[in-house]
PAMAR-392529 format. One record per residue (C-alpha): residue in one letter; x, y, z. Coordinates in steps of 0.5 Angstrom, whole numbers, plus 500, padded with zeros to 3 digits. Example, Ala and Ser with C-alpha at 12.3 -4.5 7.8 and 13.67 -1.06 7.14 Angstrom:
BEGIN
a525491516s527498514
! end
This chain:
BEGIN
x500500500x503507498x500513502x504520502x504524509x504531510x510533515x506532521x504526520x510523517x515525523x510522528x511514525x516510528x517506522x525506518x526512514x531511508x532518504x534517497x538523495x546524494x550523499x552530499x545532501x544527506x552530509x549538509x543535513x538529514x532527518x536525525x535518525x534517517x538513514x542513507x540509501x542515494x538513488x544517485x551518487x553526488x556525480x550522477x545527480x549533478x549530470x541528471x540536474x545538468x541534462x534537465x536544464x539543458x535538454x528538459x525533462x524527458x532526456x533526463x528521465x531517460x538518463x536516469x532510468x539508465x542509471x538507476x536501473x543496475x541499483x534496483x535490486x540492491x536498493x530493495x535490499x537494503x530497504x529490507x535490512x532496514x524495514x523487514x516487516x516491510x513498512x519504511x518512510x521514504x522521502x527525498x528533497x521536494x517529495x518528488x520524483x526519486x522518492x516517488x519512483x523508489x516508493x513505487x519500487x519498494x511497494x512492486x517488491x511486496x513491502x507492506x506499506x511505504x510512506x512518503x513525505x509531501x514536499x519532501x527534505x524541504x517541508x522537514x527544513x520549513x518545519x525546523x525554522x518553525x519549531x526553532x521560532x517556538x517559545x522555550x522556558x530556557x534556563x541558562x548556565x553560565x560562569x567562565x571557562x573551566x567552571x564545569x557546566x558541562x558536567x553541570x549539565x550532567x548533574x541537572x539531569x540526574x537530578x530530574x531536570x530538562x537539558x540540551x547539551x548544544x556542545x555535545x550537539x555541535x561536537x565542539x567546546x566552543x572556543x579555540x581548543x574546542x574541536x580537541x578530541x571532539x567527532x567533525x562538525x555537523x553544518x550549522x543546518x543539521x545541527x539545527x536539525x539535531x537540536x530540533x530533534x533534541x527538544x522534540x522529546x523535552x516539554x517545552x512548557x517546562x524548564x530546559x536547561x542549556x549552557x551560555x554560549x555565543x552565537x558560533x559553536x565553533x563552525x556551527x552557529x545556533x538558530x537565530x530565534x532559539x538564540x534569541x530566547x538564550x540571551x533573554x532567559x535567566x542567566x546563572x552564573x556559576x563563579x570558582x576561582x581561578x585556581x580551580x578552573x585552572x586546575x580543571x582545563x589541566x586534567x580535561x585538555x592535558x591528555x591530548x597532543x602538544x601539537x593540537x594544544x600548540x595550534x589552539x594557541x597560535x590560533x587565539x595568539x594575537x587576542x591573547x598577547x604576542x608575549x602571553x601566547x608566546x609565554x604560555x607557548x614555551x610552557x606548553x612544550x616544558x609541560x607546564x600547562x597550569x601556566x598555559x590555562x591560566x594565560x589562556x583563562x585570562x584571556x577567555x573570562x575577558x571575552x565572557x565578561x564582555x558578552x555578560x554585560x550585553x545581558x538584562x543584570x535584572x536577570x542574572x543569579x550568581x552562585x559560588x561553585x567549587x569543583x569539588x562539588x559540581x553536583x552541589x552547585x546543581x541541587x543550589x540552582x535548581x533550588x534558586x530557580x526562578x528567583x534572579
! end
């Protein structure tokens, strides 16, 4: 049975999803949880697209059939592996010929239910944009670099709070050193998709905790509307002594290769100051990581303070924090919530 669904019904289904767009389209962004089963490679899609523009639809369709013909059995086999019960969802970019062709093929191959997405991935992206603009009850956890905000978010989650770890979604810790030890970052488009997916599992009418971030987390940009809500939300600023924060950074980053740490220092060399950068690199060379951490924190503290000053002071609460009791900090945050 073939059925075309609007985006609201398509995403509500729990059937496996296959995305038949090209690998390049999929890597730029896809519905979280979808499986890539491309009808064309990137090169083949370019050929068909060029023919469509230059010689018309009929010529392009014929070339597409020549390309796809040898792949039909493999497509069915891969789809069956993903959906042994013969019930599956399929989509392409606009919900047109690519998903329609694959859906027809699977139906004729004996699949019990094949659901296609009206409007395709484009409809999904429009849905994501709408959802990102919807009001959310955010609580923002702030604090200078090294305060242990990510760990504190974990404690908040353990204590029953709703949490979104933006840095985990972005595969980046939000500084020049942020990519060290992380997987490759998603595109901004897919970062938005991942954030949308994370929000789906939460009750947006109840408080949701996020870490204070600049608009860019590495190369991934936070959606404008969501970022505006973050900046308007209550900020809970955890105050931890510099020495404790520096010691945390030594533990967190000391395990990584010196070459990567040196590259990160060099990237912020101008903002750190030539002399401070030189001193930090010399300290790194002799494994004096504490000096490196203190020098870099001096820069990051100034940058973070500058961003905090742009907020409404009446919405900022300051809470003392110690590196040895971040769970206690999480408990105090919950108790203090709603009293900026």
